N, CA, C and O atoms as a Maestro MAE file, in Angstrom:
{
 s_m_m2io_version
 :::
 2.0.0
}

f_m_ct {
 s_m_title
 :::
 protein
 m_atom[228] {
  # First column is atom index #
  i_m_mmod_type
  r_m_x_coord
  r_m_y_coord
  r_m_z_coord
  i_m_residue_number
  s_m_chain_name
  s_m_pdb_residue_name
  s_m_pdb_atom_name
  i_m_atomic_number
  :::
  1 25 23.459 -31.342 -40.891 1 A "MET " " N  " 7
  2 3 23.339 -30.558 -39.374 1 A "MET " " CA " 6
  3 2 22.516 -31.139 -38.358 1 A "MET " " C  " 6
  4 15 21.389 -31.603 -38.530 1 A "MET " " O  " 8
  5 25 23.159 -31.078 -37.287 2 A "ASN " " N  " 7
  6 3 22.896 -32.104 -35.780 2 A "ASN " " CA " 6
  7 2 23.103 -33.484 -35.958 2 A "ASN " " C  " 6
  8 15 22.624 -34.276 -35.147 2 A "ASN " " O  " 8
  9 25 24.040 -34.025 -37.336 3 A "GLY " " N  " 7
  10 3 24.923 -35.339 -37.512 3 A "GLY " " CA " 6
  11 2 24.003 -35.914 -38.848 3 A "GLY " " C  " 6
  12 15 23.991 -37.078 -39.246 3 A "GLY " " O  " 8
  13 25 23.241 -34.763 -39.420 4 A "LYS " " N  " 7
  14 3 22.422 -35.373 -40.560 4 A "LYS " " CA " 6
  15 2 22.363 -34.745 -42.085 4 A "LYS " " C  " 6
  16 15 22.129 -33.542 -42.204 4 A "LYS " " O  " 8
  17 25 22.481 -35.197 -42.724 5 A "VAL " " N  " 7
  18 3 22.950 -34.101 -43.932 5 A "VAL " " CA " 6
  19 2 21.469 -33.684 -44.384 5 A "VAL " " C  " 6
  20 15 20.376 -34.242 -44.289 5 A "VAL " " O  " 8
  21 25 22.043 -32.066 -45.091 6 A "ARG " " N  " 7
  22 3 20.841 -31.282 -45.041 6 A "ARG " " CA " 6
  23 2 20.832 -30.725 -46.617 6 A "ARG " " C  " 6
  24 15 19.949 -30.413 -47.415 6 A "ARG " " O  " 8
  25 25 22.456 -30.775 -46.636 7 A "ASP " " N  " 7
  26 3 22.838 -30.626 -48.168 7 A "ASP " " CA " 6
  27 2 24.003 -30.912 -48.266 7 A "ASP " " C  " 6
  28 15 24.664 -31.447 -47.375 7 A "ASP " " O  " 8
  29 25 24.633 -30.406 -49.993 8 A "ARG " " N  " 7
  30 3 26.014 -30.978 -49.966 8 A "ARG " " CA " 6
  31 2 26.698 -29.400 -51.264 8 A "ARG " " C  " 6
  32 15 26.120 -29.018 -52.281 8 A "ARG " " O  " 8
  33 25 28.268 -28.757 -50.576 9 A "ILE " " N  " 7
  34 3 28.005 -27.850 -51.693 9 A "ILE " " CA " 6
  35 2 29.864 -28.562 -52.116 9 A "ILE " " C  " 6
  36 15 30.467 -29.500 -51.594 9 A "ILE " " O  " 8
  37 25 30.205 -27.795 -53.030 10 A "GLU " " N  " 7
  38 3 31.727 -28.142 -53.128 10 A "GLU " " CA " 6
  39 2 32.317 -27.194 -53.884 10 A "GLU " " C  " 6
  40 15 32.032 -26.616 -54.933 10 A "GLU " " O  " 8
  41 25 33.211 -27.168 -53.105 11 A "ILE " " N  " 7
  42 3 34.360 -25.937 -52.712 11 A "ILE " " CA " 6
  43 2 35.584 -26.263 -52.914 11 A "ILE " " C  " 6
  44 15 36.022 -27.387 -52.667 11 A "ILE " " O  " 8
  45 25 36.395 -25.132 -53.477 12 A "ALA " " N  " 7
  46 3 37.866 -25.923 -53.721 12 A "ALA " " CA " 6
  47 2 38.574 -25.895 -51.868 12 A "ALA " " C  " 6
  48 15 38.172 -25.287 -50.877 12 A "ALA " " O  " 8
  49 25 39.711 -26.814 -52.060 13 A "GLU " " N  " 7
  50 3 39.984 -27.226 -50.699 13 A "GLU " " CA " 6
  51 2 40.628 -26.190 -50.245 13 A "GLU " " C  " 6
  52 15 40.766 -26.154 -49.022 13 A "GLU " " O  " 8
  53 25 41.140 -25.187 -50.964 14 A "ASP " " N  " 7
  54 3 42.221 -24.366 -50.008 14 A "ASP " " CA " 6
  55 2 40.490 -23.145 -49.107 14 A "ASP " " C  " 6
  56 15 40.660 -22.414 -48.131 14 A "ASP " " O  " 8
  57 25 39.779 -23.237 -49.479 15 A "THR " " N  " 7
  58 3 38.472 -22.155 -49.027 15 A "THR " " CA " 6
  59 2 38.658 -22.007 -47.108 15 A "THR " " C  " 6
  60 15 38.663 -22.877 -46.236 15 A "THR " " O  " 8
  61 25 38.790 -20.525 -47.041 16 A "PRO " " N  " 7
  62 3 39.061 -20.392 -45.643 16 A "PRO " " CA " 6
  63 2 37.735 -20.967 -44.642 16 A "PRO " " C  " 6
  64 15 36.557 -20.736 -44.915 16 A "PRO " " O  " 8
  65 25 38.233 -21.820 -43.342 17 A "LYS " " N  " 7
  66 3 37.131 -21.876 -42.684 17 A "LYS " " CA " 6
  67 2 35.568 -20.771 -42.633 17 A "LYS " " C  " 6
  68 15 34.476 -20.924 -43.179 17 A "LYS " " O  " 8
  69 25 35.974 -19.923 -41.933 18 A "ASP " " N  " 7
  70 3 34.844 -18.893 -42.219 18 A "ASP " " CA " 6
  71 2 33.919 -18.973 -43.639 18 A "ASP " " C  " 6
  72 15 32.700 -18.926 -43.806 18 A "ASP " " O  " 8
  73 25 34.900 -19.096 -44.461 19 A "GLU " " N  " 7
  74 3 33.739 -18.586 -45.894 19 A "GLU " " CA " 6
  75 2 33.270 -19.972 -46.050 19 A "GLU " " C  " 6
  76 15 32.235 -20.026 -46.714 19 A "GLU " " O  " 8
  77 25 33.837 -21.435 -45.525 20 A "ILE " " N  " 7
  78 3 32.293 -22.417 -45.672 20 A "ILE " " CA " 6
  79 2 31.975 -22.530 -45.008 20 A "ILE " " C  " 6
  80 15 31.056 -23.347 -45.061 20 A "ILE " " O  " 8
  81 25 32.277 -21.903 -43.540 21 A "LEU " " N  " 7
  82 3 30.716 -21.602 -42.779 21 A "LEU " " CA " 6
  83 2 29.591 -21.361 -43.432 21 A "LEU " " C  " 6
  84 15 28.623 -22.108 -43.574 21 A "LEU " " O  " 8
  85 25 29.826 -19.866 -43.977 22 A "ALA " " N  " 7
  86 3 29.002 -18.791 -45.062 22 A "ALA " " CA " 6
  87 2 28.240 -19.582 -46.145 22 A "ALA " " C  " 6
  88 15 27.035 -19.554 -46.398 22 A "ALA " " O  " 8
  89 25 29.257 -20.314 -46.741 23 A "LEU " " N  " 7
  90 3 28.661 -20.937 -48.129 23 A "LEU " " CA " 6
  91 2 27.633 -22.110 -47.533 23 A "LEU " " C  " 6
  92 15 26.546 -22.336 -48.066 23 A "LEU " " O  " 8
  93 25 28.075 -22.769 -46.454 24 A "ALA " " N  " 7
  94 3 26.954 -24.163 -45.920 24 A "ALA " " CA " 6
  95 2 25.802 -23.239 -44.844 24 A "ALA " " C  " 6
  96 15 24.673 -23.711 -44.708 24 A "ALA " " O  " 8
  97 25 25.998 -22.535 -44.452 25 A "LYS " " N  " 7
  98 3 24.944 -21.893 -43.806 25 A "LYS " " CA " 6
  99 2 23.856 -20.785 -45.203 25 A "LYS " " C  " 6
  100 15 22.836 -20.117 -45.030 25 A "LYS " " O  " 8
  101 25 24.372 -20.945 -46.002 26 A "SER " " N  " 7
  102 3 23.817 -19.869 -47.044 26 A "SER " " CA " 6
  103 2 22.824 -21.474 -47.815 26 A "SER " " C  " 6
  104 15 21.882 -21.206 -48.561 26 A "SER " " O  " 8
  105 25 22.996 -22.268 -47.673 27 A "ALA " " N  " 7
  106 3 22.754 -23.331 -48.643 27 A "ALA " " CA " 6
  107 2 21.225 -23.390 -47.978 27 A "ALA " " C  " 6
  108 15 20.963 -23.444 -46.777 27 A "ALA " " O  " 8
  109 25 20.045 -23.358 -49.387 28 A "GLU " " N  " 7
  110 3 18.911 -23.596 -49.108 28 A "GLU " " CA " 6
  111 2 18.285 -24.338 -48.201 28 A "GLU " " C  " 6
  112 15 17.540 -23.771 -47.402 28 A "GLU " " O  " 8
  113 25 18.460 -25.701 -48.150 29 A "ASN " " N  " 7
  114 3 17.978 -26.390 -46.845 29 A "ASN " " CA " 6
  115 2 18.075 -26.473 -45.950 29 A "ASN " " C  " 6
  116 15 17.310 -27.019 -45.153 29 A "ASN " " O  " 8
  117 25 19.392 -25.781 -45.701 30 A "VAL " " N  " 7
  118 3 20.248 -25.303 -44.106 30 A "VAL " " CA " 6
  119 2 19.797 -24.502 -43.230 30 A "VAL " " C  " 6
  120 15 19.813 -24.309 -42.014 30 A "VAL " " O  " 8
  121 25 19.250 -23.946 -44.502 31 A "GLY " " N  " 7
  122 3 18.666 -22.214 -43.984 31 A "GLY " " CA " 6
  123 2 17.301 -21.936 -43.470 31 A "GLY " " C  " 6
  124 15 16.793 -20.917 -43.001 31 A "GLY " " O  " 8
  125 25 16.658 -23.655 -43.790 32 A "LYS " " N  " 7
  126 3 15.188 -23.139 -43.629 32 A "LYS " " CA " 6
  127 2 15.587 -24.286 -42.094 32 A "LYS " " C  " 6
  128 15 14.619 -24.731 -41.478 32 A "LYS " " O  " 8
  129 25 16.650 -24.561 -41.742 33 A "HIS " " N  " 7
  130 3 16.517 -25.337 -40.825 33 A "HIS " " CA " 6
  131 2 16.943 -24.630 -39.457 33 A "HIS " " C  " 6
  132 15 16.839 -24.953 -38.274 33 A "HIS " " O  " 8
  133 25 17.488 -23.482 -40.159 34 A "LEU " " N  " 7
  134 3 18.499 -22.605 -38.941 34 A "LEU " " CA " 6
  135 2 17.371 -21.863 -38.400 34 A "LEU " " C  " 6
  136 15 17.229 -21.767 -37.181 34 A "LEU " " O  " 8
  137 25 16.362 -21.205 -39.417 35 A "GLU " " N  " 7
  138 3 15.428 -20.418 -39.319 35 A "GLU " " CA " 6
  139 2 14.664 -21.009 -37.664 35 A "GLU " " C  " 6
  140 15 14.353 -22.182 -37.457 35 A "GLU " " O  " 8
  141 25 14.459 -19.633 -36.450 36 A "GLY " " N  " 7
  142 3 14.038 -19.855 -35.121 36 A "GLY " " CA " 6
  143 2 15.029 -20.947 -34.294 36 A "GLY " " C  " 6
  144 15 14.743 -21.221 -33.128 36 A "GLY " " O  " 8
  145 25 16.364 -21.640 -35.031 37 A "ALA " " N  " 7
  146 3 16.730 -22.321 -33.802 37 A "ALA " " CA " 6
  147 2 18.201 -21.460 -33.081 37 A "ALA " " C  " 6
  148 15 18.580 -20.371 -33.512 37 A "ALA " " O  " 8
  149 25 18.750 -22.051 -32.164 38 A "GLU " " N  " 7
  150 3 20.192 -21.343 -31.578 38 A "GLU " " CA " 6
  151 2 21.119 -22.072 -31.935 38 A "GLU " " C  " 6
  152 15 21.022 -23.261 -31.634 38 A "GLU " " O  " 8
  153 25 22.145 -21.680 -32.579 39 A "LEU " " N  " 7
  154 3 23.242 -22.182 -33.351 39 A "LEU " " CA " 6
  155 2 24.179 -22.509 -32.058 39 A "LEU " " C  " 6
  156 15 24.390 -21.468 -31.437 39 A "LEU " " O  " 8
  157 25 24.835 -23.701 -31.440 40 A "VAL " " N  " 7
  158 3 25.160 -24.477 -29.980 40 A "VAL " " CA " 6
  159 2 26.536 -24.273 -30.704 40 A "VAL " " C  " 6
  160 15 27.245 -23.476 -30.089 40 A "VAL " " O  " 8
  161 25 27.266 -24.917 -32.161 41 A "LYS " " N  " 7
  162 3 28.312 -25.114 -32.186 41 A "LYS " " CA " 6
  163 2 28.770 -25.658 -33.711 41 A "LYS " " C  " 6
  164 15 28.124 -26.632 -34.100 41 A "LYS " " O  " 8
  165 25 29.667 -25.218 -34.500 42 A "GLU " " N  " 7
  166 3 30.079 -25.317 -35.471 42 A "GLU " " CA " 6
  167 2 31.426 -26.043 -35.774 42 A "GLU " " C  " 6
  168 15 32.558 -25.653 -35.491 42 A "GLU " " O  " 8
  169 25 31.043 -27.209 -36.424 43 A "ILE " " N  " 7
  170 3 32.306 -28.208 -36.528 43 A "ILE " " CA " 6
  171 2 32.839 -27.881 -37.824 43 A "ILE " " C  " 6
  172 15 32.214 -28.636 -38.568 43 A "ILE " " O  " 8
  173 25 33.644 -27.184 -38.552 44 A "VAL " " N  " 7
  174 3 34.852 -27.674 -39.792 44 A "VAL " " CA " 6
  175 2 35.312 -28.483 -40.207 44 A "VAL " " C  " 6
  176 15 36.452 -28.050 -40.372 44 A "VAL " " O  " 8
  177 25 35.307 -29.501 -40.566 45 A "VAL " " N  " 7
  178 3 36.931 -30.421 -41.210 45 A "VAL " " CA " 6
  179 2 36.765 -30.175 -42.613 45 A "VAL " " C  " 6
  180 15 36.029 -30.647 -43.480 45 A "VAL " " O  " 8
  181 25 37.640 -29.320 -42.586 46 A "PRO " " N  " 7
  182 3 38.455 -28.575 -44.114 46 A "PRO " " CA " 6
  183 2 38.193 -30.180 -45.025 46 A "PRO " " C  " 6
  184 15 38.238 -31.294 -44.504 46 A "PRO " " O  " 8
  185 25 37.915 -29.870 -46.516 47 A "GLY " " N  " 7
  186 3 37.659 -31.107 -47.507 47 A "GLY " " CA " 6
  187 2 37.134 -31.953 -47.225 47 A "GLY " " C  " 6
  188 15 37.581 -32.972 -47.751 47 A "GLY " " O  " 8
  189 25 35.817 -32.187 -46.207 48 A "LYS " " N  " 7
  190 3 35.140 -33.447 -45.949 48 A "LYS " " CA " 6
  191 2 34.197 -32.653 -45.099 48 A "LYS " " C  " 6
  192 15 33.551 -32.503 -46.136 48 A "LYS " " O  " 8
  193 25 33.415 -31.921 -44.091 49 A "LEU " " N  " 7
  194 3 32.313 -32.072 -43.702 49 A "LEU " " CA " 6
  195 2 32.081 -30.548 -43.083 49 A "LEU " " C  " 6
  196 15 33.041 -29.816 -42.846 49 A "LEU " " O  " 8
  197 25 30.739 -30.157 -42.852 50 A "VAL " " N  " 7
  198 3 30.907 -29.056 -41.878 50 A "VAL " " CA " 6
  199 2 29.218 -29.518 -40.824 50 A "VAL " " C  " 6
  200 15 28.186 -29.955 -41.333 50 A "VAL " " O  " 8
  201 25 29.382 -29.312 -39.730 51 A "ASN " " N  " 7
  202 3 28.347 -30.254 -39.162 51 A "ASN " " CA " 6
  203 2 27.843 -28.888 -37.871 51 A "ASN " " C  " 6
  204 15 28.582 -28.539 -36.951 51 A "ASN " " O  " 8
  205 25 26.694 -28.417 -38.090 52 A "LEU " " N  " 7
  206 3 26.197 -27.407 -37.408 52 A "LEU " " CA " 6
  207 2 25.304 -28.285 -36.164 52 A "LEU " " C  " 6
  208 15 24.460 -29.126 -36.470 52 A "LEU " " O  " 8
  209 25 25.624 -27.956 -34.806 53 A "VAL " " N  " 7
  210 3 24.653 -28.018 -34.053 53 A "VAL " " CA " 6
  211 2 23.585 -27.076 -33.631 53 A "VAL " " C  " 6
  212 15 23.934 -25.917 -33.856 53 A "VAL " " O  " 8
  213 25 22.582 -27.156 -33.179 54 A "VAL " " N  " 7
  214 3 21.234 -26.151 -33.356 54 A "VAL " " CA " 6
  215 2 20.710 -26.905 -32.057 54 A "VAL " " C  " 6
  216 15 20.966 -28.000 -31.556 54 A "VAL " " O  " 8
  217 25 19.820 -25.789 -31.708 55 A "LYS " " N  " 7
  218 3 18.919 -25.926 -30.488 55 A "LYS " " CA " 6
  219 2 17.145 -25.610 -31.035 55 A "LYS " " C  " 6
  220 15 16.765 -24.538 -31.506 55 A "LYS " " O  " 8
  221 25 16.654 -26.298 -30.914 56 A "PRO " " N  " 7
  222 3 15.415 -25.310 -31.121 56 A "PRO " " CA " 6
  223 2 14.991 -24.526 -30.574 56 A "PRO " " C  " 6
  224 15 14.691 -25.103 -29.529 56 A "PRO " " O  " 8
  225 25 14.591 -23.154 -30.423 57 A "ALA " " N  " 7
  226 3 14.082 -22.249 -30.003 57 A "ALA " " CA " 6
  227 2 12.682 -21.944 -29.028 57 A "ALA " " C  " 6
  228 15 12.378 -20.790 -28.727 57 A "ALA " " O  " 8
  :::
 }
 m_bond[227] {
  # First column is bond index #
  i_m_from
  i_m_to
  i_m_order
  :::
  1 1 2 1
  2 2 3 1
  3 3 4 2
  4 3 5 1
  5 5 6 1
  6 6 7 1
  7 7 8 2
  8 7 9 1
  9 9 10 1
  10 10 11 1
  11 11 12 2
  12 11 13 1
  13 13 14 1
  14 14 15 1
  15 15 16 2
  16 15 17 1
  17 17 18 1
  18 18 19 1
  19 19 20 2
  20 19 21 1
  21 21 22 1
  22 22 23 1
  23 23 24 2
  24 23 25 1
  25 25 26 1
  26 26 27 1
  27 27 28 2
  28 27 29 1
  29 29 30 1
  30 30 31 1
  31 31 32 2
  32 31 33 1
  33 33 34 1
  34 34 35 1
  35 35 36 2
  36 35 37 1
  37 37 38 1
  38 38 39 1
  39 39 40 2
  40 39 41 1
  41 41 42 1
  42 42 43 1
  43 43 44 2
  44 43 45 1
  45 45 46 1
  46 46 47 1
  47 47 48 2
  48 47 49 1
  49 49 50 1
  50 50 51 1
  51 51 52 2
  52 51 53 1
  53 53 54 1
  54 54 55 1
  55 55 56 2
  56 55 57 1
  57 57 58 1
  58 58 59 1
  59 59 60 2
  60 59 61 1
  61 61 62 1
  62 62 63 1
  63 63 64 2
  64 63 65 1
  65 65 66 1
  66 66 67 1
  67 67 68 2
  68 67 69 1
  69 69 70 1
  70 70 71 1
  71 71 72 2
  72 71 73 1
  73 73 74 1
  74 74 75 1
  75 75 76 2
  76 75 77 1
  77 77 78 1
  78 78 79 1
  79 79 80 2
  80 79 81 1
  81 81 82 1
  82 82 83 1
  83 83 84 2
  84 83 85 1
  85 85 86 1
  86 86 87 1
  87 87 88 2
  88 87 89 1
  89 89 90 1
  90 90 91 1
  91 91 92 2
  92 91 93 1
  93 93 94 1
  94 94 95 1
  95 95 96 2
  96 95 97 1
  97 97 98 1
  98 98 99 1
  99 99 100 2
  100 99 101 1
  101 101 102 1
  102 102 103 1
  103 103 104 2
  104 103 105 1
  105 105 106 1
  106 106 107 1
  107 107 108 2
  108 107 109 1
  109 109 110 1
  110 110 111 1
  111 111 112 2
  112 111 113 1
  113 113 114 1
  114 114 115 1
  115 115 116 2
  116 115 117 1
  117 117 118 1
  118 118 119 1
  119 119 120 2
  120 119 121 1
  121 121 122 1
  122 122 123 1
  123 123 124 2
  124 123 125 1
  125 125 126 1
  126 126 127 1
  127 127 128 2
  128 127 129 1
  129 129 130 1
  130 130 131 1
  131 131 132 2
  132 131 133 1
  133 133 134 1
  134 134 135 1
  135 135 136 2
  136 135 137 1
  137 137 138 1
  138 138 139 1
  139 139 140 2
  140 139 141 1
  141 141 142 1
  142 142 143 1
  143 143 144 2
  144 143 145 1
  145 145 146 1
  146 146 147 1
  147 147 148 2
  148 147 149 1
  149 149 150 1
  150 150 151 1
  151 151 152 2
  152 151 153 1
  153 153 154 1
  154 154 155 1
  155 155 156 2
  156 155 157 1
  157 157 158 1
  158 158 159 1
  159 159 160 2
  160 159 161 1
  161 161 162 1
  162 162 163 1
  163 163 164 2
  164 163 165 1
  165 165 166 1
  166 166 167 1
  167 167 168 2
  168 167 169 1
  169 169 170 1
  170 170 171 1
  171 171 172 2
  172 171 173 1
  173 173 174 1
  174 174 175 1
  175 175 176 2
  176 175 177 1
  177 177 178 1
  178 178 179 1
  179 179 180 2
  180 179 181 1
  181 181 182 1
  182 182 183 1
  183 183 184 2
  184 183 185 1
  185 185 186 1
  186 186 187 1
  187 187 188 2
  188 187 189 1
  189 189 190 1
  190 190 191 1
  191 191 192 2
  192 191 193 1
  193 193 194 1
  194 194 195 1
  195 195 196 2
  196 195 197 1
  197 197 198 1
  198 198 199 1
  199 199 200 2
  200 199 201 1
  201 201 202 1
  202 202 203 1
  203 203 204 2
  204 203 205 1
  205 205 206 1
  206 206 207 1
  207 207 208 2
  208 207 209 1
  209 209 210 1
  210 210 211 1
  211 211 212 2
  212 211 213 1
  213 213 214 1
  214 214 215 1
  215 215 216 2
  216 215 217 1
  217 217 218 1
  218 218 219 1
  219 219 220 2
  220 219 221 1
  221 221 222 1
  222 222 223 1
  223 223 224 2
  224 223 225 1
  225 225 226 1
  226 226 227 1
  227 227 228 2
  :::
 }
}
């Protein structure tokens, strides 16, 4: 989130991007940081990382 590691999840390599995003957003520590923030951009590199860019509300 904004370039900082907030959580780690393990998923299968063939998981679709939309499911990867849903799993990442539902991670406990990520969810806390998403509350009250505006999601600006979602970056998914399958098999490597998910980055959520947010702006404070």
